C-alpha positions as CSV (number, residue, x, y, z in Angstrom):
1,M,-13.4,12.8,-6.5
2,L,-10.1,12.2,-8.5
3,L,-9.8,8.3,-9.9
4,C,-6.0,6.9,-10.1
5,D,-5.9,3.7,-12.0
6,D,-3.4,3.0,-14.7
7,H,-6.1,0.6,-17.0
8,A,-8.5,3.0,-18.9
9,V,-11.1,0.5,-19.1
10,V,-11.1,0.3,-15.3
11,R,-11.3,4.1,-15.0
12,A,-14.1,4.3,-17.2
13,G,-16.2,1.4,-15.4
14,L,-15.7,3.4,-12.2
15,R,-16.9,6.5,-13.4
16,A,-19.9,4.9,-15.1
17,L,-20.6,3.1,-11.6
18,L,-19.8,6.4,-9.7
19,S,-22.2,8.2,-11.8
20,S,-25.0,6.4,-10.2
21,A,-24.0,7.3,-6.5
22,D,-25.6,10.5,-5.0
23,G,-23.2,13.2,-3.8
24,V,-20.1,11.6,-5.7
25,D,-18.8,13.8,-8.7
26,V,-15.6,12.4,-10.6
27,V,-13.4,15.5,-11.3
28,G,-11.0,14.2,-13.1
29,E,-8.9,10.7,-13.9
30,A,-5.0,10.4,-13.5
31,G,-3.4,7.0,-15.2
32,T,0.1,7.4,-13.2
33,G,1.2,8.3,-9.9
34,E,2.6,11.8,-11.2
35,E,-0.7,12.7,-13.0
36,A,-2.6,12.1,-9.9
37,L,-0.3,14.5,-7.9
38,A,-0.6,17.2,-10.6
39,L,-4.4,16.7,-10.9
40,A,-4.7,16.9,-7.3
41,A,-3.2,19.9,-6.8
42,R,-5.1,21.6,-9.6
43,L,-8.5,20.0,-9.0
44,R,-8.3,19.8,-5.1
45,P,-10.4,16.8,-4.9
46,D,-12.0,15.6,-1.3
47,V,-11.1,11.9,-2.2
48,V,-8.6,10.3,-4.3
49,L,-9.8,6.6,-5.2
50,M,-6.0,5.2,-5.5
51,D,-4.7,1.7,-7.2
52,L,-1.9,0.5,-5.8
53,Q,0.2,-1.0,-8.8
54,L,0.6,1.5,-11.7
55,D,2.5,0.8,-14.4
56,G,6.0,2.6,-14.6
57,G,7.3,5.5,-12.6
58,M,5.5,6.4,-9.1
59,D,3.5,3.4,-7.5
60,G,0.5,4.0,-5.5
61,V,2.0,4.1,-1.9
62,T,4.2,6.7,-3.0
63,A,1.6,8.6,-4.6
64,T,-0.5,8.3,-1.3
65,R,2.3,9.3,0.7
66,Q,3.2,12.3,-1.2
67,L,-0.9,13.3,-1.6
68,T,-1.2,13.0,2.3
69,G,2.2,14.1,4.0
70,G,2.3,17.7,2.8
71,P,1.7,20.6,5.4
72,A,-1.5,21.7,4.1
73,A,-4.4,19.6,4.4
74,G,-4.5,17.2,1.3
75,P,-7.2,15.1,-0.2
76,R,-8.3,11.6,1.5
77,V,-6.6,8.6,-0.2
78,L,-8.8,5.6,-0.5
79,V,-6.9,2.7,-2.0
80,L,-8.7,0.2,-4.4
81,T,-6.8,-2.6,-5.2
82,M,-7.0,-6.5,-6.5
83,F,-3.9,-7.0,-4.0
84,D,-4.6,-7.7,-0.3
85,T,-1.5,-9.1,1.4
86,D,-0.5,-7.9,5.0
87,A,2.5,-6.0,3.2
88,D,0.5,-4.3,0.7
89,T,-2.1,-3.3,3.4
90,T,0.6,-2.3,5.9
91,R,2.3,-0.1,3.3
92,A,-0.7,1.8,2.3
93,I,-2.0,2.8,5.6
94,E,1.3,3.4,7.0
95,A,1.6,6.1,3.8
96,G,-1.6,7.9,4.8
97,A,-4.6,6.1,3.2
98,T,-7.7,6.6,4.8
99,G,-9.1,3.5,3.8
100,Y,-8.5,0.4,1.9
101,L,-10.9,-1.6,-0.2
102,L,-10.8,-4.6,-2.6
103,K,-12.0,-4.3,-6.4
104,A,-14.2,-7.1,-5.5
105,E,-16.3,-4.8,-3.1
106,R,-20.2,-4.4,-3.9
107,P,-21.0,-1.0,-5.6
108,D,-22.8,-0.1,-2.3
109,E,-20.0,-1.0,-0.1
110,L,-17.7,1.5,-2.4
111,F,-20.0,3.9,-2.3
112,A,-20.5,3.9,1.5
113,A,-16.7,3.9,1.8
114,I,-16.0,6.6,-0.5
115,R,-18.7,8.9,1.7
116,A,-16.9,7.4,4.9
117,A,-13.4,8.7,3.4
118,A,-14.4,12.0,2.6
119,A,-15.9,12.5,6.1
120,G,-12.7,11.4,7.5
121,R,-13.4,7.9,8.6
122,T,-11.6,4.9,8.4
123,A,-13.1,2.4,5.6
124,L,-11.8,-1.1,5.2
125,S,-12.9,-4.0,3.3
126,A,-13.9,-6.8,5.7
127,P,-11.2,-9.3,4.8
128,V,-8.5,-6.7,5.2
129,A,-10.1,-5.4,8.5
130,D,-10.2,-9.0,9.9
131,R,-6.6,-9.8,9.2
132,L,-5.6,-6.4,10.8
133,L,-7.1,-7.2,13.8
134,T,-5.9,-10.9,14.1
135,R,-2.3,-9.3,13.6
136,L,-3.2,-7.0,16.4
137,R,-4.2,-9.5,18.6
138,S,-1.5,-11.8,17.9
139,P,1.4,-9.4,16.7
140,R,4.7,-11.3,14.9
141,P,7.7,-11.9,17.0
142,A,10.0,-8.7,16.8
143,L,13.0,-9.4,14.4
144,S,16.1,-10.9,16.2
145,A,19.8,-9.1,16.2
146,R,20.8,-11.7,13.5
147,E,17.7,-11.2,11.3
148,H,18.3,-7.6,11.2
149,E,21.8,-8.0,10.1
150,I,20.3,-10.4,7.4
151,L,17.8,-8.1,6.1
152,A,20.6,-5.3,5.9
153,Q,22.2,-7.0,3.3
154,P,19.4,-7.6,0.6
155,A,19.0,-4.1,1.0
156,R,22.3,-3.5,-0.2
157,S,21.3,-5.6,-3.3
158,L,23.0,-8.8,-2.1
159,G,22.3,-12.0,-3.2
160,N,22.2,-15.0,-0.8
161,R,25.8,-16.1,-1.6
162,E,27.4,-12.6,-1.1
163,I,25.5,-12.5,2.3
164,A,26.9,-15.9,3.4
165,R,30.3,-14.7,2.9
166,A,29.6,-11.3,4.1
167,L,28.4,-12.7,7.5
168,F,30.7,-16.1,7.5
169,I,27.5,-18.5,7.4
170,S,26.2,-20.7,4.9
171,E,23.7,-20.1,2.2
172,A,21.7,-22.6,4.0
173,T,21.7,-20.4,7.0
174,V,20.9,-17.1,5.0
175,K,17.8,-19.0,3.4
176,T,16.5,-20.3,6.8
177,H,16.8,-16.7,8.3
178,L,15.3,-15.0,5.2
179,G,12.2,-17.4,5.7
180,R,12.0,-16.4,9.1
181,I,12.1,-12.9,8.4
182,Y,9.4,-13.1,5.5
183,G,7.1,-14.7,8.0
184,K,7.5,-12.2,10.8
185,L,7.0,-9.2,8.1
186,G,4.0,-10.9,6.2
187,V,5.7,-10.9,2.6
188,E,7.0,-13.8,0.4
189,T,9.8,-11.7,-1.5
190,R,13.1,-10.0,-0.2
191,S,11.9,-7.0,-2.0
192,G,8.6,-6.9,0.0
193,A,10.8,-7.9,3.0
194,V,13.0,-4.5,2.5
195,A,10.1,-2.4,1.3
196,V,8.0,-3.3,4.9
197,A,11.5,-2.9,7.1
198,K,11.6,0.3,5.5
199,E,8.4,1.5,5.9
200,R,8.6,0.3,9.7
201,R,12.2,2.0,10.2
202,L,13.7,-1.4,10.9
203,L,16.3,-0.6,8.4
204,P,18.8,2.7,8.8
C-alpha cells in the first residue's frame, strides 16, 4: 500500500495505525500527487490511500485519474478525506476511485475497506453510500438550455456582470440561474460547478 497525504503527521499516524493490520504493508509515502504517481510506477502497490486536497500542484482527483486511467492495470485508489460533499464524491468516483472513506472512520472500517479495495470491491463510508443512494433514487433535474449557456460563461472565467452583458440579461437573473445550477450539481461555488460539469461532460 502507498499513502498519499500532504501532511507528514497524518501519514505517520496512518503508517503506525496500519502496522497493526494483518496483511497490510505500507511500501511508501507521498506528499504530492506527482510524487504518488512516481512512487506507484516504481513500487507498484496494490492500493493507494489518497487524500483529495493536496497542497500545490496536482490534486487527489487528477492523481487518481492518472493512476487508474492507463492502459496497464494500475493500483486501486481508495480515497481517504475529510470532505464528503456530493461534488467531491462524484469527481473521485468518476476519476476511477475504488472507494471513498472519511477520516472519521473507525480503524477496523478502514482496514476492511483497504482489503476490499485490494480485492477490487467498492468501499464507501456509510454517510457517502447513503447520499449516493438518495441521489440515485431522486436524481437532480437536468440543466436547461439557458443553464447550460450560463454555466459555459464561468468556464471562460467571466464574472456575473460580464455574463449578464454577454447574454443580454440582468445580473440578478444570472445569480438566480447560478443558484439553480449549484443546486442541481450539488455544489456551492462556481468553480465547483465548472469542475463537476467538466467531469460529467456538460461543457465542451
